[in-house]
N, C-alpha and C positions, 0 to 999 in steps of 0.2 A: 509652446509646442503641445500639440494634442496627444493624449494618451493612446497607446495602441489598443486595437480591439482584442488582440490575442497576446497573452504574456509569453507564450511559447508557440512557435510554429515549426513543425518537423515534417519534411516531405522526402519520401523515397530514401529513408536512412538505412544504409547498409554498413555492416562491419564484418570483415573477415580477418580472423587471426591466422597468420601464416603457419604452415606446418613445419615440421623438422624432418630429419632423416627417419625418425621413428614414429612420428605422429602426422596424420593428415591435417590439412588446413581446416579450420572450424569457422563456419558461417554463423555468427552470433545474432546478427540482425539481417532481416530479409525484406526490407522495404517498409519501414515503420512510417506511418503517417499519423500525426497528432496535431490538433489545434486546441490549445488550452486557453480558455477565455480569461481575460484580465479580471482579477477580483474573485476568482472561484477557488474552491477547494477541490482538487482533482485527484482521484485515486488511480494509481498505476499498479495493477495487481497481476499476479501470475505465479506459477510454480517456480521452484528453484531452477536456475539455468534457462529461464524463458527469455532473458534479454533485458530485464529491468535495470540491473546494475550497469550493464554496458551502455544503455541509453542514458542513464544518469551521468555516468563518467564522461560521455561525449558532451552532454550539456555543461558539465562542470569544467570542461577543457583539459581533463587529465587523460583522455583517450582520443585518438585521432580516428575519425570516421573514414570508411572506405569510399562511400558515395552518399549523395543526398545533400540536402540543405537544412540548416538549423538557424532559426532566429530567436533570440531571447530579448524580450521587450523591444521588438522590431530592429534588433541589432544582429547582423549576420556574423556568425562566429568565425567565419573565414576572413571577412573583410576587416572586422574590428574586434579581434579576439580579447584584448584587454578590457574594452568597454563591455563586451558581452559577459565576461567573468565578473565584472563589477556589478552587474545587474542581477546576480544570482547568489544565493547563499545555500550551501549544501551541508546537511548533517548526515554523515555516512553511518552505515551499520556499525562499523568497528569503532571502538573507543580509541580515539587518536588524540591524546592530550599529553603535554610535557609535564611529567610528574614532579619536576623540580621547580616549577613556577607556582605561584599562588594564583587563584582565579582572577584576581585583579590584574596581575602581571600578564597572565595569558590573554586577557581581553585587550589590554593596552598594546601588547606586541602584535596581536592580530589586526587591531585598528591601524597600527603603523604599517603593516604589510599593504593595506589598502589605501594608504596615504590620507587617512582621515585626520584633519587638523586636531590638535589637542582641545581646542575650544569647542569642537563639534562632537567630541567623543561622548558616548552614553554609557560608560562603564558602570557607574552606580545604578543607573536605571535598569540595565540588563541584569545586573546581579540581584537587584530587588525583585525583578519580574520572575527570575528563575529560583527565588528562595535561597540565594547564596550569599546574602549580605553578611551573615554571621560567620561565613567561611571565607570571606574575601581575602584574608591574610594567612589562611592555612595553606600548607603545601597541597597541591593537587593529589599527591600520592596518598594523602590521609583521607581523601574523600571516598564516599561509598560509590558503588557503580552507578546508582541512580543520580547522584550529584554530578558525577563526571559527565553523564549523558546530558544533564541540564546545562552544564558548562559548554558542551559542544553546540547546543542550540544557541546559547548566547554568543559564542564565537562566530557562528554563521550569520548573526544579525548585526555585527559591529559596524558594518558599512551601510546599514539600512537599505538592503537590496529590496527591490519591488517583488522579487520572486524568491520563495524559500522552498527547498526540496528536503523532505524528511524521509530518509531511507530506513524503514523498520525502526522508528524511534522508540517504540515501546517493547521491543524484544527483550525479554528477561527482566523487566522492571515490575514493581509491585503495582497493585490496583490504585493506590492513592497517588503515586507518582504519575501514573497514566492519566488519572483524572486532572491533576494539576497541569500536566503538559498540554492536554487538549484544551483546557480553559485558556491557556496562554495562546495557543495556536488560533483558536476561534477569535480571541481578542485581536490578534495580529491581522487576521483576515478582515475583521470589521473595520480596521484602520486602512484597508486597501491592499494588503499584501496578498499576492497570489500564492497559494499553498499547493505543492505537489507531494502527495503522500504515497509511499509504498508500505504495505502491511500484509501480514498473513491473517490478521484478525478481521474477518468479514464484518463483524458487528461494528467495528470502528469505521470501516469504509461506509457502511450503511448509514451510520449516524452523522458522519462528518462531511462526506463528499457530495458535491453537487453533480458531478459526472464521474463515471468509472470507465477506465479502459482496461481490458484484460489482454495480456500478451502471452503467447504460447509459441514455442519453437521460432522465436525471432520475428513473429508477426502479430499484428493487432487482430484479435479474433472477435472483439466486441468493444464498442465505445458508445455509450449511451448515457443520458441522464440517469442518475441512480435509481429512481423509482421505476423508470421504464425497464431498466435492466433487471431489477428484482422481480418485476412481474413476469419475466420470462423464466424465472427460477422458482416456480411456485409449487414444486413437488415436495410433499411432506410424506413421512413414513409413520404409519400407525404400528406400533410394536405391541402385540397382544400376547398375554400369557393365558392359555386356555385352562379351564378347570380340570380337564382330562387330557392326558398326553395324546398327541396325534402322530400317526405313522406316515401319513402322506399329506401334502398340501391340499386343502379343501377347495372345492369349486365355489367361487364367490361372485358369479355373474361377470360384470364388467371389471371387477377388481382382480388383479393377479396377486396371489398369496405365495410367499416364500417361507418354507419351513426351515428355521434356523437350527443350528446344532444343539442349542440348549432347550429346544422344544417350543420356543416362541414363534409367533407368526409375524412376518414383516409385510405390510400391505401399503404400497405406494398409492397416493392419490394427489390430484391437482386441485389446489384450493380455489382456482378460478372456475372450476367445473363442478365441484361437489364439496361437501363438508364431511366432518368426521361422523355426523349422524348417519349418513348414507352408508359409510363403511361399517359402522356398528350394526346397522339393520341387516346388511348382507351377512355379517358374522352370525347374528342370531338366527336368521332364516336358514343358515346352513346347519343349525343345531349345535353350535359351539358355545359352551359356557365361557363366560368372561371372568377371569380371576384378577387380572391386572392389565392396565393400559398406560402406554406412554407415547408421546408424539416426538419424533426426532426431526429437528430442523436441519436444513441443508447446511453443510459447512463449506469452507472454501474449496476443499477437494471436490465436493459435489458440483460446485459451480464450474470448476475446470472441466470435469467430465461432461457436464451438460453442454458446454460451449465448444469443446475440442474433440469430443468423441467422433471418430471417423475421419478427423482431419489428417491430411497427408503429413507424415513425418519424414523429414530429410535427415539422413544419417550424417 
């Protein structure tokens, strides 16, 4: 049997949560279309409430869609729901582990849920990959938050799914754990596992993802190869501390300067059009002495603003 071109195909996905006597119905998804290539690392980004978790829950089979079609590994979730769920592993944001099991027991039970024969279980391999071998017989309640999160990744992989979804996997974890987790994720991807990642850390998405989709108000507002997307987000801000306090923003030719409350100047410029040298030249020609300079990179909030500013919002 040939492998599918797309690990996940989503077309016209809608989800409306019914209202109550006191609250109106909420349309969480408004026609999501996604095609995630097999073997890729795909970033699904967006602000809180944008529809990311609803989309993931539909893929995982824990939320029922209102309309649209979804295929996981070329398996329609309506026609063959059990097979579709078997093709995907999901690591949710929330730490959901039974604290009265040991990590070994937790993995064995999870493998049993998926009907994995004992001879095919990879419990020791997964414990080693997640750095939990020495904690295999400790109760989960004694594990640190980072260890519990690693255990959740291992649980999602017990049935060797071809698709793995990581929903904010590094939220609240330290830098070293983040590095270890990404090393394992990249290794899985090299073995052929398709990774779908949600994160609020833009640098993670930039470093890891082949393609990034940004969701806002239940719609996909951008979906491009990572480097193409980043080239559209090329605005940087030069933050300048002048030697003498300014009372009004200076005229800097083609650059617009904003005078901040602390007396510093914020000057936006596009890196594909000009460089910092041109900004500094304009500052000097305006007769402004330079005491200090820093360059502010765009963060994820800037990305959202750049891609969604002026978009229609539906209440």
